[in-house]
ZAMARFI-394329 format. One line per 3 residues: number of its first residue (from 0); their letters; for each residue x, y, z of N, C-alpha, C, O. Coordinates in nm, 4 decimals, m for minus. Atoms other than C-alpha are relative to their C-alpha. Layout:
% residues N
NUM) a) X:Y:Z:X:Y:Z:X:Y:Z:X:Y:Z | ... $
//
This chain:
% residues 202
0) mer) 0.1214:m0.0645:m0.0671:0.8377:m2.5331:1.0973:m0.0342:0.1224:m0.0624:0.0538:0.1994:m0.1007 | 0.0497:m0.1224:0.0590:0.6224:m2.2619:0.9613:0.0310:0.1144:0.1006:0.0110:0.0975:0.2209 | m0.0277:m0.1170:m0.0841:0.7284:m1.9175:1.0977:m0.1290:0.0799:0.0110:m0.2133:0.0870:m0.0785 $
3) hlt) 0.1300:m0.0840:m0.0253:0.4626:m1.6953:1.2502:0.0109:0.1300:m0.0514:0.1170:0.1916:m0.0613 | 0.0130:m0.1472:0.0589:0.3315:m1.3703:1.1021:m0.0497:0.0923:0.1135:m0.1471:0.0533:0.1779 | 0.0566:m0.1033:m0.0926:0.2716:m1.0781:1.3334:0.0117:0.1421:m0.0653:0.1191:0.1924:m0.0984 $
6) lfh) 0.0074:m0.1307:0.0580:0.1454:m0.7429:1.1946:m0.0173:0.0961:0.1057:m0.1106:0.0923:0.1859 | 0.0294:m0.1201:m0.0865:0.1993:m0.4318:1.3853:m0.0788:0.1062:m0.0678:m0.0319:0.1619:m0.1670 | 0.0996:m0.0692:0.0762:m0.0916:m0.2262:1.2868:m0.0708:0.1136:0.0652:m0.0808:0.1134:0.1879 $
9) apq) 0.0935:m0.1072:m0.0513:m0.3039:0.0877:1.3353:m0.1066:0.0071:m0.1106:m0.0790:0.0253:m0.2291 | 0.0998:m0.0252:0.0894:m0.6449:0.1027:1.1883:m0.0171:0.1201:m0.0825:0.0126:0.2284:m0.0320 | 0.0063:m0.1214:0.0929:m0.7102:0.3395:0.8981:0.1276:0.0755:m0.0095:0.1322:0.1979:0.0027 $
12) srs) m0.1256:m0.0542:0.0324:m0.3475:0.3897:0.8330:0.0612:m0.0670:m0.1223:m0.0126:m0.1337:m0.1948 | m0.0737:0.0666:0.1006:m0.0850:0.2686:0.5824:m0.0079:m0.1518:0.0281:m0.0039:m0.2292:m0.0676 | m0.0065:0.1520:m0.0324:m0.0960:m0.0752:0.7517:m0.1366:m0.0642:m0.0286:m0.1472:m0.1862:m0.0155 $
15) tav) 0.1369:0.0589:0.0385:m0.4738:m0.1247:0.6465:0.0237:m0.0729:m0.1293:m0.0267:m0.1847:m0.1400 | m0.0299:0.0602:0.1230:m0.3545:m0.2121:0.3012:0.0663:m0.1359:0.0200:0.0246:m0.2344:m0.0409 | m0.0571:0.1256:m0.0408:m0.1289:m0.4801:0.4462:m0.0929:m0.0974:0.0676:m0.0868:m0.2161:0.0358 $
18) ril) 0.1081:0.0902:m0.0561:m0.4132:m0.6272:0.6585:m0.0905:m0.0493:m0.1068:m0.1257:m0.1671:m0.1011 | 0.0888:0.0484:0.0986:m0.6368:m0.6449:0.3509:0.0792:m0.1032:m0.0790:0.0195:m0.2043:m0.1161 | m0.0793:0.0858:0.0832:m0.3493:m0.8180:0.1595:0.0060:m0.1409:0.0794:m0.0192:m0.2452:0.0190 $
21) lee) 0.0088:0.1224:m0.0808:m0.3204:m1.0811:0.4470:m0.1292:m0.0679:m0.0066:m0.1282:m0.1906:m0.0165 | 0.1246:0.0573:0.0102:m0.6883:m1.1419:0.4344:m0.0248:m0.0560:m0.1421:m0.0862:m0.1618:m0.1564 | 0.0172:0.0575:0.1365:m0.6814:m1.1828:0.0476:0.0870:m0.1206:m0.0080:0.0458:m0.2133:m0.0777 $
24) lga) m0.0925:0.1160:0.0050:m0.3923:m1.4313:0.0930:m0.0513:m0.1116:0.0819:m0.0010:m0.2231:0.0687 | 0.0500:0.1054:m0.0906:m0.5997:m1.6252:0.3576:0.1092:m0.0318:0.0995:0.1138:m0.1471:0.1425 | m0.1176:0.0285:m0.0847:m0.2849:m1.5972:0.5832:m0.0463:m0.0057:0.1514:m0.1478:0.0527:0.1892 $
27) kyd) 0.0246:0.0090:m0.1542:m0.2845:m1.6771:0.9628:0.0991:0.0903:0.0527:0.2184:0.0723:0.0283 | m0.0867:m0.0985:m0.0538:m0.1413:m1.3889:1.1426:m0.0533:0.0568:0.1278:m0.1744:0.0581:0.1503 | 0.0410:m0.0756:m0.1217:m0.1377:m1.2044:1.4850:0.0008:0.1457:m0.0343:0.0821:0.1944:m0.1128 $
30) lrv) 0.0123:m0.1403:0.0110:m0.2454:m0.8485:1.5031:0.0416:0.0689:0.1313:m0.0131:0.0392:0.2375 | m0.0350:m0.0758:m0.1154:m0.0689:m0.6090:1.7411:m0.0421:0.1431:m0.0340:0.0240:0.2098:m0.1136 | 0.0563:m0.1228:0.0440:m0.2790:m0.2949:1.7243:0.0677:0.1109:0.0949:0.0820:0.0978:0.2165 $
33) ldl) m0.0543:m0.1214:m0.0673:m0.1182:0.0477:1.8107:m0.1011:0.1051:m0.0018:m0.1756:0.1223:m0.0983 | 0.0893:m0.1200:m0.0074:m0.3116:0.3426:1.9219:0.0932:0.1193:m0.0524:0.1827:0.1577:0.0228 | m0.0863:m0.1152:0.0451:m0.1467:0.6303:1.7147:m0.0395:0.1244:0.0677:0.0511:0.2044:0.0908 $
36) kan) 0.0342:m0.1163:m0.0825:m0.3491:0.9032:1.9032:0.0657:0.0094:0.1404:0.0945:0.1153:0.1962 | m0.0699:0.0024:m0.1292:m0.1921:0.7773:2.2257:0.1503:m0.0006:m0.0179:0.2251:m0.0012:0.0799 | m0.1492:m0.0065:0.0377:0.1498:0.7834:2.0513:0.0696:m0.1316:0.0283:0.1898:m0.1340:0.0549 $
39) eqr) m0.0652:0.1326:m0.0389:0.2098:0.4090:2.1130:0.1073:m0.0373:m0.0976:0.2023:m0.1094:m0.0671 | m0.1125:0.0329:0.0880:0.4086:0.3962:1.7965:0.1322:0.0636:0.0426:0.2346:0.0292:m0.0163 | m0.1379:m0.0626:m0.0488:0.6837:0.6105:1.9837:0.0266:m0.0579:0.1268:0.1223:m0.0139:0.1905 $
42) apg) m0.0411:0.0687:m0.1352:0.6777:0.3866:2.2954:0.1384:m0.0780:m0.0284:0.1682:m0.1195:m0.1404 | m0.1261:0.0752:0.0101:1.0170:0.2196:2.3629:m0.0246:m0.1442:m0.0571:0.0535:m0.1892:m0.1409 | 0.0103:0.1316:0.0367:0.8783:m0.1267:2.3119:m0.0228:m0.0185:m0.1447:0.0260:m0.1164:m0.2013 $
45) yla) 0.0131:m0.0040:0.1468:0.7635:m0.0440:1.9492:0.1282:0.0536:m0.0721:0.1653:0.0020:m0.1775 | m0.1134:m0.0477:0.0585:1.0707:0.1589:1.8752:0.1181:m0.1071:m0.0115:0.2111:m0.0986:m0.0916 | m0.1011:0.1097:0.0121:1.2708:m0.1598:1.9445:m0.0324:m0.0762:m0.1204:0.0545:m0.1425:m0.1770 $
48) vnp) 0.0370:0.0921:0.1148:1.0723:m0.3220:1.6642:0.0260:0.0848:m0.1254:0.0847:0.0321:m0.2199 | m0.0177:m0.0839:0.1097:1.0750:m0.0213:1.4221:0.0405:0.1433:0.0460:m0.0403:0.2290:0.0819 | m0.0542:m0.1299:m0.0555:1.3007:0.2667:1.5184:m0.0592:0.1298:m0.0647:m0.0514:0.2410:m0.0123 $
51) mgk) 0.0564:m0.1197:0.0597:1.1240:0.4887:1.2721:m0.1450:0.0400:0.0574:m0.2089:0.1376:0.0184 | 0.1277:m0.0311:m0.0563:0.8110:0.4723:1.4811:m0.1365:0.0072:m0.0899:m0.2346:0.0769:m0.0640 | 0.0998:0.0014:0.0851:0.5907:0.3915:1.1963:m0.0666:m0.1460:m0.0168:m0.0022:m0.2476:0.0092 $
54) vpa) 0.0587:0.1177:0.0285:0.3395:0.1248:1.1082:m0.0350:0.0053:m0.1599:m0.0610:0.1134:m0.2128 | m0.0030:0.1340:m0.0604:0.3081:m0.1213:0.9376:0.1562:m0.0463:0.0170:0.2546:0.0038:m0.0374 | m0.1212:0.0828:m0.0060:0.5795:m0.3648:1.0556:m0.0464:m0.1403:0.0020:m0.1577:m0.1737:0.0427 $
57) llh) 0.0551:0.1358:0.0083:0.5742:m0.7273:1.0005:0.1168:m0.0754:0.0594:0.2331:m0.0427:0.0355 | m0.1054:0.0946:m0.0566:0.7622:m1.0020:1.1967:m0.0519:m0.1335:m0.0613:m0.1692:m0.1705:m0.0550 | 0.0196:0.1261:0.0573:0.7954:m1.3312:1.0163:0.1054:m0.0897:0.0729:0.2211:m0.0992:0.0321 $
60) gda) m0.0992:0.0589:m0.0811:0.9506:m1.5477:1.2857:0.0881:0.1061:0.0540:0.0384:0.1978:0.1194 | m0.0947:m0.1134:m0.0416:1.2679:m1.3346:1.3573:0.0311:0.0943:m0.0946:0.1116:0.1842:m0.0703 | m0.0350:m0.0943:0.1123:1.2718:m1.1589:1.0330:m0.0924:0.1064:0.0045:m0.2142:0.0886:0.0085 $
63) lvt) 0.0916:m0.1196:m0.0027:1.1505:m0.8075:1.0397:m0.0047:0.0625:m0.1280:0.0998:0.0774:m0.1914 | 0.0120:m0.0757:0.1215:1.0087:m0.6259:0.7390:m0.0739:0.1231:0.0373:m0.1734:0.1217:0.1098 | 0.0644:m0.1294:m0.0242:0.9274:m0.2568:0.7433:m0.0368:0.0524:m0.1503:m0.0028:m0.0082:m0.2520 $
66) eqa) 0.0221:m0.0589:0.1205:0.7974:m0.0293:0.4738:m0.1249:m0.0534:m0.0730:m0.1223:m0.1709:m0.1097 | 0.1278:0.0602:0.0426:0.4497:m0.0775:0.3369:0.0078:m0.0795:m0.1344:m0.0442:m0.1906:m0.1447 | m0.0192:0.0763:0.1261:0.5421:m0.1741:m0.0237:0.0848:m0.1267:0.0109:0.0521:m0.2290:m0.0493 $
69) aim) m0.0821:0.1091:m0.0201:0.8299:m0.4022:0.0926:m0.0731:m0.1199:0.0610:m0.0595:m0.2354:0.0207 | 0.0824:0.1010:m0.0608:0.5876:m0.5807:0.3256:m0.0860:m0.0750:m0.0951:m0.1010:m0.1970:m0.0885 | 0.1053:0.0642:0.0953:0.3387:m0.6412:0.0441:0.0613:m0.0778:m0.0925:0.0113:m0.1832:m0.1316 $
72) iyl) m0.0756:0.0889:0.1027:0.5990:m0.7578:m0.1972:0.0442:m0.1279:0.0656:0.0349:m0.2336:0.0031 | m0.0344:0.1087:m0.0813:0.7262:m0.9910:0.0749:m0.1030:m0.1125:0.0130:m0.0851:m0.2297:m0.0200 | 0.1211:0.0807:m0.0272:0.3902:m1.1303:0.1688:m0.0599:m0.0711:m0.1278:m0.0992:m0.1876:m0.1211 $
75) adl) 0.0626:0.0471:0.1095:0.2618:m1.1716:m0.1904:0.0977:m0.1221:m0.0588:0.0508:m0.2232:m0.1111 | m0.1033:0.0993:0.0283:0.5874:m1.3714:m0.2633:m0.0057:m0.1169:0.0899:0.0110:m0.2290:0.0418 | 0.0111:0.1036:m0.1011:0.5488:m1.5764:0.0517:m0.1188:m0.1046:m0.0321:m0.1113:m0.2234:m0.0007 $
78) fpq) 0.1037:0.0824:0.0209:0.2188:m1.7072:m0.0658:m0.0215:m0.0128:m0.1538:m0.1190:0.0444:m0.2025 | m0.0002:m0.0090:0.1437:0.2802:m1.7809:m0.4417:m0.1226:m0.0611:m0.0673:m0.1571:m0.0357:m0.1827 | 0.1286:0.0786:0.0480:m0.0317:m2.0015:m0.4757:m0.1095:0.1029:m0.0108:m0.2070:0.0779:m0.0817 $
81) sgl) 0.1052:m0.0915:0.0242:m0.2363:m1.6838:m0.4400:m0.0068:0.0678:m0.1366:m0.1087:0.1227:m0.1784 | m0.0106:m0.0777:0.1325:m0.1176:m1.5457:m0.7754:m0.0113:0.1470:0.0080:m0.0505:0.2107:m0.0898 | 0.0152:m0.1437:m0.0229:m0.1081:m1.1908:m0.6203:0.1382:0.0646:m0.0340:0.1519:0.1863:m0.0210 $
84) apa) m0.1241:m0.0571:0.0382:0.2578:m1.1489:m0.7363:0.0632:m0.0756:m0.1253:0.0942:m0.1931:m0.1056 | m0.0630:0.0676:0.1023:0.4055:m1.2414:m1.0833:0.1237:m0.0531:0.0417:0.1989:0.0230:0.1026 | m0.1253:0.0656:m0.0284:0.6890:m1.4729:m1.0336:0.1158:0.0454:m0.0743:0.0981:0.1092:m0.1780 $
87) lgd) m0.1202:m0.0412:0.0779:1.0409:m1.4121:m1.1442:0.0006:m0.0855:m0.1296:m0.0206:m0.2067:m0.1291 | 0.0077:0.0541:0.1292:1.0601:m1.4775:m1.5154:m0.1340:0.0097:m0.0643:m0.1535:m0.0277:m0.1799 | 0.1258:m0.0399:0.0734:0.6994:m1.3722:m1.5689:0.0138:0.1294:m0.0666:0.0758:0.2187:m0.0089 $
90) plr) m0.0109:m0.1402:0.0678:0.6752:m1.0841:m1.8136:m0.0553:0.1121:0.0745:m0.0173:0.2273:0.0539 | 0.0696:m0.0994:m0.0725:0.4535:m0.9057:m1.5727:0.0815:0.0332:0.1366:0.0412:0.1231:0.2104 | m0.0786:m0.0133:m0.1236:0.7151:m0.9253:m1.2853:0.0569:0.1434:m0.0025:0.0379:0.2210:0.0912 $
93) gpy) m0.0617:m0.1503:m0.0007:0.8986:m0.6015:m1.3886:m0.1188:0.1081:0.0003:m0.1063:0.1970:0.0845 | 0.1005:m0.0921:m0.0197:0.5769:m0.3970:m1.4432:m0.0599:0.0002:0.1479:m0.0923:0.1060:0.2018 | 0.0550:0.0055:m0.1337:0.4495:m0.5223:m1.1005:0.0839:0.0799:0.0948:0.0383:0.1631:0.1732 $
96) lrw) m0.0839:m0.0678:m0.1017:0.7532:m0.4090:m0.9186:0.0161:0.1506:m0.0370:0.0433:0.2346:0.0488 | 0.0034:m0.1492:0.0293:0.7493:m0.0814:m1.1064:m0.1086:0.0649:0.0768:m0.0824:0.1659:0.1421 | 0.1169:m0.0629:m0.0652:0.4051:m0.0024:m0.9663:0.0159:0.0061:0.1476:m0.0192:0.1045:0.2127 $
99) maf) m0.0228:0.0041:m0.1535:0.5005:m0.1132:m0.6099:0.0964:0.1026:0.0326:0.0818:0.1673:0.1364 | m0.0938:m0.1073:m0.0414:0.7952:0.1200:m0.6196:m0.0453:0.1400:m0.0256:m0.0152:0.2332:0.0490 | 0.0408:m0.1329:0.0472:0.6343:0.4056:m0.8023:m0.0897:0.0704:0.1073:m0.0944:0.1930:0.1171 $
102) hgs) 0.0864:m0.0582:m0.1018:0.3874:0.4486:m0.5134:0.0882:0.0714:0.1005:0.0588:0.1857:0.1354 | m0.0846:m0.0645:m0.1035:0.6639:0.5241:m0.2627:0.0979:0.1017:m0.0476:0.1316:0.1948:0.0256 | m0.1029:m0.0804:0.0556:0.9084:0.6922:m0.4790:m0.0567:0.1151:m0.0788:0.0122:0.2169:m0.0854 $
105) afe) 0.0455:m0.1050:0.0721:0.6885:0.9093:m0.6910:m0.1361:0.0505:0.0526:m0.1513:0.1707:0.0746 | 0.1319:m0.0506:m0.0413:0.3191:0.9193:m0.5759:m0.0106:0.0741:0.1295:m0.0640:0.1848:0.1366 | 0.0154:m0.0442:m0.1290:0.3507:0.9678:m0.2037:0.0762:0.1400:0.0118:0.0197:0.2390:0.0582 $
108) pav) m0.0553:m0.1385:m0.0155:0.6208:1.2478:m0.2239:m0.0703:0.1053:m0.0736:m0.0797:0.2173:m0.0232 | 0.0716:m0.1062:0.0766:0.4284:1.4333:m0.4896:m0.1317:0.0405:0.0737:m0.1703:0.1574:0.0714 | 0.1198:m0.0376:m0.0645:0.1141:1.4206:m0.2913:0.0233:0.0775:0.1344:m0.0464:0.1735:0.1669 $
111) idl) m0.0382:m0.0769:m0.1210:0.2761:1.5273:0.0376:0.0562:0.1409:m0.0374:0.0304:0.2336:0.0393 | m0.0443:m0.1249:0.0420:0.4418:1.8134:m0.1394:m0.1224:0.0915:m0.0318:m0.1198:0.2111:m0.0027 | 0.1207:m0.0679:0.0370:0.0926:1.9146:m0.2679:m0.0751:0.0421:0.1335:m0.1182:0.1563:0.1495 $
114) amk) 0.0634:m0.0153:m0.1164:m0.0577:1.8758:0.0721:0.0621:0.1182:0.0779:m0.0081:0.2049:0.1299 | m0.0704:m0.1023:m0.0695:0.2090:2.0957:0.2249:0.0206:0.1361:m0.0592:0.0712:0.2296:0.0029 | m0.0030:m0.1197:0.0749:0.1889:2.3570:m0.0374:0.1537:0.0426:m0.0111:0.1908:0.1576:0.0122 $
117) rdp) m0.1457:m0.0286:0.0107:0.5623:2.3390:m0.0917:0.0342:0.0468:m0.1482:m0.0208:m0.0037:m0.2461 | m0.0407:m0.0336:0.1354:0.7303:2.5177:m0.3832:0.0503:m0.1128:m0.0763:0.1005:m0.2085:m0.0172 | m0.0430:0.1123:0.0895:0.8138:2.2963:m0.6821:0.1546:m0.0109:0.0246:0.2221:0.0909:0.0401 $
120) tpp) m0.1391:0.0321:m0.0144:1.1621:2.1275:m0.6399:0.0580:0.0077:m0.1322:m0.0119:m0.0281:m0.2269 | m0.0574:0.0158:0.1191:1.4026:2.1636:m0.9128:m0.0067:m0.1440:m0.0708:0.0178:m0.2424:m0.0010 | 0.0105:0.1313:0.0383:1.3548:1.8724:m1.1513:0.1171:m0.0839:0.0171:0.0988:m0.2034:0.0400 $
123) smc) m0.1198:0.0793:m0.0312:1.7191:1.7591:m1.1116:0.0075:m0.0666:0.1468:0.0802:m0.1628:0.1717 | m0.0132:0.0377:m0.1416:1.6501:1.7219:m0.7228:m0.1328:m0.0686:0.0261:m0.1397:m0.1249:0.1354 | 0.1309:0.0469:m0.0303:1.2870:1.6002:m0.7392:m0.0053:m0.1515:m0.0346:0.0378:m0.1949:m0.1414 $
126) pyg) 0.0103:0.1511:0.0153:1.2189:1.2239:m0.6976:m0.0987:m0.0494:m0.0976:m0.0962:m0.1603:m0.1509 | 0.1318:0.0350:0.0822:0.8942:1.2400:m0.8971:m0.0033:0.0850:m0.1137:m0.0971:0.0619:m0.1899 | 0.0099:m0.0817:0.1141:0.9625:1.5041:m1.1590:m0.0993:0.1225:0.0414:m0.0585:0.2228:0.0999 $
129) dyd) 0.0993:m0.0923:m0.0338:0.6333:1.6985:m1.1203:m0.1379:m0.0751:0.0223:m0.1641:m0.1835:m0.0297 | 0.1315:0.0724:m0.0383:0.2840:1.6178:m0.9807:m0.0833:m0.0408:m0.1142:m0.1299:m0.1546:m0.1194 | 0.0893:0.0323:0.1084:0.0888:1.6399:m1.3028:0.0542:m0.1146:m0.0797:m0.0219:m0.2042:m0.1164 $
132) tml) m0.0496:0.1130:0.0699:0.3262:1.4104:m1.4824:m0.0188:m0.1365:0.0786:m0.0597:m0.2393:0.0247 | 0.0174:0.1171:m0.0819:0.3219:1.1669:m1.1989:m0.1506:m0.0554:m0.0098:m0.1766:m0.1727:m0.0368 | 0.1424:0.0452:m0.0089:m0.0558:1.1543:m1.1774:m0.0515:m0.0485:m0.1383:m0.1376:m0.1362:m0.1450 $
135) atv) 0.0428:0.0376:0.1436:m0.0959:1.1267:m1.5706:0.0661:m0.1307:m0.0210:0.0078:m0.2107:m0.0942 | m0.0628:0.1292:0.0326:0.1449:0.8334:m1.5716:m0.0745:m0.1167:0.0645:m0.0871:m0.2225:0.0028 | 0.0799:0.1026:m0.0653:m0.0572:0.6303:m1.3238:m0.1530:m0.0174:m0.0697:m0.2080:m0.1244:m0.0956 $
138) trq) 0.1381:0.0108:0.0325:m0.3956:0.7236:m1.4464:m0.0089:m0.0425:m0.1410:m0.1189:m0.0778:m0.1837 | 0.0096:0.0498:0.1336:m0.3017:0.6307:m1.8048:0.0100:m0.1595:0.0055:m0.0350:m0.2324:m0.0829 | 0.0014:0.1438:m0.0195:m0.2295:0.2836:m1.6665:m0.1368:m0.0529:0.0446:m0.1808:m0.1631:0.0122 $
141) lra) 0.1441:0.0430:m0.0535:m0.5684:0.2704:m1.4968:m0.0908:m0.0064:m0.1229:m0.1665:m0.1019:m0.1402 | 0.0777:0.0094:0.1179:m0.7284:0.3593:m1.8242:0.0118:m0.1276:m0.0896:m0.0844:m0.1732:m0.1514 | m0.0256:0.1291:0.0677:m0.5724:0.0516:m1.9836:m0.0542:m0.1145:0.0607:m0.0813:m0.2137:m0.0071 $
144) gpy) 0.0470:0.0927:m0.0995:m0.6939:m0.1509:m1.6907:m0.0522:m0.1288:m0.0477:m0.0160:m0.1674:m0.1589 | 0.0730:m0.0633:m0.1192:m0.9017:m0.2894:m1.5473:0.0920:0.0162:0.1255:0.0609:0.0927:0.2167 | m0.0978:m0.0099:m0.1128:m0.5957:m0.3394:m1.3078:0.1173:0.0478:m0.0539:0.1330:0.0588:m0.1755 $
147) llg) m0.1348:m0.0593:0.0366:m0.2450:m0.1977:m1.3019:0.0887:m0.1056:m0.0910:0.1864:m0.0706:m0.1571 | m0.0745:0.0936:0.1047:m0.1300:m0.5263:m1.4901:m0.0995:m0.0473:m0.0942:m0.0966:m0.1615:m0.1401 | 0.0973:0.0432:0.1077:m0.4127:m0.5327:m1.7207:m0.1139:m0.0772:0.0590:m0.1835:m0.0259:0.1467 $
150) erf) 0.1048:0.0853:m0.0460:m0.6537:m0.8188:m1.6610:0.0430:m0.0697:0.1385:m0.0402:m0.1260:0.2095 | m0.0455:0.0701:m0.1243:m0.4407:m0.9512:m1.3683:m0.0142:0.0837:0.1244:0.0441:0.1920:0.1297 | 0.0095:m0.0646:m0.1331:m0.5376:m0.8455:m1.0107:0.1273:m0.0358:0.0702:0.1727:m0.1497:0.0595 $
153) saa) m0.1323:0.0383:m0.0786:m0.2159:m0.8237:m0.7874:m0.0016:0.0808:0.1297:m0.0880:0.1659:0.1508 | m0.0132:m0.0602:m0.1151:m0.1101:m0.7103:m0.4594:0.0297:0.1531:m0.0271:0.0098:0.2305:0.0665 | m0.0244:m0.1416:0.0424:m0.0142:m0.3705:m0.6384:m0.1348:0.0671:0.0113:m0.1450:0.1766:0.0666 $
156) dil) 0.1371:m0.0655:0.0041:m0.3877:m0.3002:m0.6814:m0.0493:0.0282:0.1552:m0.1041:0.1342:0.1856 | 0.0310:m0.0343:m0.1351:m0.4440:m0.3378:m0.3015:0.0717:0.1233:0.0520:0.0089:0.2105:0.1120 | m0.0829:m0.1196:m0.0403:m0.1574:m0.0860:m0.2315:m0.0606:0.1215:m0.0619:m0.0853:0.2172:0.0115 $
159) was) 0.0419:m0.1259:0.0726:m0.2868:0.1677:m0.4950:m0.1445:0.0437:0.0243:m0.1735:0.1634:0.0264 | 0.1372:m0.0259:m0.0386:m0.6637:0.1364:m0.4128:m0.0021:0.0651:0.1459:m0.0816:0.1534:0.1780 | 0.0001:m0.0575:m0.1467:m0.5765:0.2089:m0.0425:0.0482:0.1439:m0.0178:m0.0109:0.2360:0.0386 $
162) afg) m0.0640:m0.1367:0.0167:m0.3622:0.5092:m0.1511:m0.1002:0.0942:m0.0685:m0.1168:0.2059:m0.0195 | 0.1047:m0.0856:0.0706:m0.6324:0.6534:m0.3957:m0.1151:0.0195:0.0933:m0.1811:0.1232:0.0864 | 0.1151:m0.0221:m0.0921:m0.8908:0.6012:m0.1232:0.0116:0.1250:0.0826:m0.0744:0.2131:0.0851 $
165) wtt) m0.0218:m0.1170:m0.0868:m0.7321:0.8444:0.1211:0.0336:0.1257:m0.0649:m0.0019:0.2315:m0.0129 | m0.0364:m0.1135:0.0749:m0.5928:1.0814:m0.1346:m0.1254:0.0741:m0.0663:m0.1390:0.1964:m0.0639 | 0.1173:m0.0594:0.0503:m0.9151:1.1362:m0.3039:m0.0929:0.0614:0.0979:m0.1453:0.1710:0.0779 $
168) afk) 0.0687:m0.0443:m0.1230:m1.0983:1.1651:0.0309:0.0499:0.1398:0.0514:m0.0291:0.2277:0.0858 | m0.0723:m0.1423:m0.0378:m0.8621:1.4594:0.1225:0.0192:0.0918:m0.1128:0.0830:0.1964:m0.1013 | m0.0186:m0.1042:0.1184:m0.8818:1.6149:m0.2222:0.1421:0.0262:m0.0415:0.1747:0.1335:m0.0922 $
171) lvp) m0.1326:m0.0134:0.0470:m0.5213:1.5550:m0.2887:0.0199:m0.0603:m0.1405:0.1155:m0.0249:m0.2095 | 0.0189:0.0551:0.1291:m0.6037:1.3552:m0.5979:m0.1391:0.0219:m0.0510:m0.2318:m0.0067:0.0248 | 0.1343:m0.0148:0.0476:m0.9033:1.4398:m0.8177:m0.0751:m0.1405:m0.0181:m0.0169:m0.2450:m0.0469 $
174) elp) 0.0792:0.1153:0.0209:m1.1847:1.1961:m0.8372:m0.0352:m0.0225:m0.1505:m0.1487:m0.0120:m0.1970 | 0.0201:0.0187:0.1477:m1.1262:1.1223:m1.2059:m0.0830:m0.1352:m0.0261:m0.0882:m0.2207:0.0624 | 0.0870:0.1117:0.0162:m1.3586:0.8588:m1.3673:0.0904:m0.1248:0.0029:0.0431:m0.2230:0.0601 $
177) eit) m0.0761:0.1122:m0.0016:m1.0787:0.6123:m1.4119:0.0479:m0.0368:0.1505:0.0719:m0.1529:0.1836 | m0.0433:0.0310:m0.1421:m0.9775:0.6428:m1.0412:m0.1248:m0.0489:0.0787:m0.1206:m0.1369:0.1647 | 0.1249:0.0456:m0.0724:m1.3349:0.6127:m0.9279:m0.0445:m0.1427:m0.0383:m0.0865:m0.2202:0.0477 $
180) ayl) 0.0331:0.1302:0.0410:m1.4029:0.3063:m1.1371:0.0945:m0.1077:0.0490:0.0542:m0.2204:0.0781 | m0.1070:0.0900:m0.0603:m1.0750:0.1458:m1.0192:m0.0343:m0.0273:0.1365:m0.0404:m0.1445:0.1736 | 0.0261:0.0193:m0.1415:m1.1601:0.1999:m0.6570:m0.1200:m0.0874:0.0129:m0.1161:m0.1744:0.0998 $
183) arv) 0.1193:0.0810:m0.0182:m1.5096:0.0432:m0.7037:0.0356:m0.1480:m0.0346:m0.0191:m0.2427:0.0218 | m0.0376:0.1449:0.0309:m1.3479:m0.2622:m0.8590:0.0626:m0.0694:0.1162:0.0202:m0.1756:0.1619 | m0.0833:0.0620:m0.1044:m1.0920:m0.3238:m0.5901:m0.0806:m0.0051:0.1483:m0.0678:m0.0949:0.2314 $
186) nsr) 0.0687:0.0009:m0.1290:m1.3175:m0.2244:m0.3020:m0.1203:m0.0885:0.0050:m0.1750:m0.1116:0.1128 | 0.1033:0.1073:m0.0151:m1.5864:m0.4728:m0.3994:0.0430:m0.1500:0.0375:m0.0346:m0.2444:0.0527 | m0.0607:0.1236:m0.0491:m1.3450:m0.7488:m0.3014:m0.0466:m0.0298:0.1458:m0.0640:0.0593:0.2289 $
189) asv) 0.0406:0.0518:m0.1332:m1.4498:m0.9546:0.0002:0.1033:0.0502:0.1023:0.0619:0.1030:0.2055 | m0.0935:m0.0353:m0.0935:m1.1213:m0.8824:0.1737:0.0101:0.1339:0.0412:0.0412:0.1606:0.1573 | 0.0119:m0.1357:m0.0200:m1.1490:m0.5156:0.1411:m0.1124:0.0419:0.0851:m0.1030:0.1225:0.1777 $
192) qrv) 0.1322:m0.0312:m0.0821:m1.5153:m0.5112:0.2652:0.0176:m0.0459:0.1494:m0.0230:0.0219:0.2438 | m0.0248:0.0581:m0.1293:m1.4087:m0.7365:0.5575:0.0726:0.0904:0.0921:0.0283:0.1161:0.2040 | m0.0925:m0.0803:m0.0802:m1.1215:m0.5122:0.6796:m0.0699:0.1260:0.0329:m0.0680:0.1705:0.1477 $
195) nal) 0.0665:m0.1348:m0.0100:m1.3195:m0.1925:0.6254:m0.1100:m0.0059:0.1007:m0.1363:0.0929:0.1693 | 0.1035:0.0081:m0.0938:m1.5997:m0.3214:0.8313:0.0631:m0.0154:0.1459:0.0117:0.0386:0.2439 | m0.0488:0.0120:m0.1315:m1.3704:m0.4283:1.1153:0.0691:0.1383:0.0510:0.0824:0.1650:0.1704 $
198) eap) m0.0697:m0.1361:m0.0404:m1.1950:m0.0806:1.1141:m0.0839:0.1135:m0.0027:m0.0353:0.2231:0.0253 | 0.0828:m0.1093:0.0024:m1.4959:0.1298:1.0753:m0.0096:0.0699:0.1413:m0.0194:0.0024:0.2437 | 0.0157:m0.0656:m0.1380:m1.5182:0.3949:1.3561:m0.1272:m0.0363:0.0826:m0.2382:m0.0355:0.0295 $
201) a) 0.1152:0.0540:m0.0824:m1.7438:0.2761:1.6391:m0.1003:0.1130:0.0098:m0.2053:0.0971:0.0720 $
//
């Protein structure tokens, strides 16, 4: 029997990328919407799902998956017919996992440190090295494009387009030509436009 998918979600948050991926996959799922302004993510009922009090969280039957990139890797692998994740043995599998992990291990920490105006961490203690090298690494990949895996669109592009969307909007990442062009390519997809329309402020 097919197990049911439930996404715990807050509009215009990290979980939006997961919702876009679900739409891109054509998956059937239930949406449990949490009001972050009302602090519903800290309510006991949700903390029983994710003690971190963060969205997204995904239930697949009784299996719980948290962490944005982990959920996206899981879902893309769950629907192999979509082609949104290179399979084991595919030469692109390693690069795909690299960019999925690089987002959370390097990009987000660097951007948050910049936003908080924190003093640079000694290189030996810093998960991403330095902001400029981090950004140069990913933008070099975008210039080789059109997608992170070259000609192949993947779940990684949904993750990164979402990240670049909010970080450029908040001026934490510069609107470089390669980033702007990349965003235009990914945001033109029907799944992105559909979710953005559903989540647009009233």
